[in-house]
C-alpha positions, 0 to 999 in steps of 0.5 A: 499500499503506497502513501498516496493510497493511504492518503486517498483513504484518509480523505475519503474517510474524512469526507464520510465522517462529515456526513455521519448521523450521530445526533446522540453521541455527537461521535461522527465517524468515517471509514474508507477502504480499497477492494481488491479491484481497486474500488474506493469505498466509504461509509459513515456511522448512523445512529438510532434512538434505539442505541442498539440498532445504530450502525458503525461506519465499518458496517456501511463499508462492508454493505458498500463493498457487497453493493458494488460487486463484493470482492475483498478489502485490502486496506482500511482507515477509520477516523473520528471527527477531528480526522484522527485515526480510530481503531475499529471496535471489536465487532467491526474487526470481526466484520472487516476479517470476514471481508478482508481476511488475514492480510487486510491492512488497517491504519491504526494509531500505532501504524499499519497492522494486518487484521491477523495482527489486530485480531489474532486467532480470529474466528471465521467461516472455517470454524463453523464446521469444527465440532459438527456432527 
């Protein structure tokens, strides 16, 4: 992943964050990612008065990936209201794993890390067959 590519992701994530719907937490989040075919994807968080049904920005990113043809994520950057790097929550790390896999890079506050480094021993589709009768 080139630095120009990372900068494209950051700009798209900030733009998405500026469109977030976060009237309850006042914590807008934006995220952007590249698919394996080069598509630039982005999304923002969308809150709901029933807090549990709000959508993280990363959920929207996965939806945009699927909506625009599927494939795999290769790099992702998530930002807060100041455009600062934000680490995806545990639920979202699992979603990113499902659609990016072990080698997908995430820009983190500590630098670029693979999902394997962020989510070691991740649960995946292969685990669904373990222990089955």
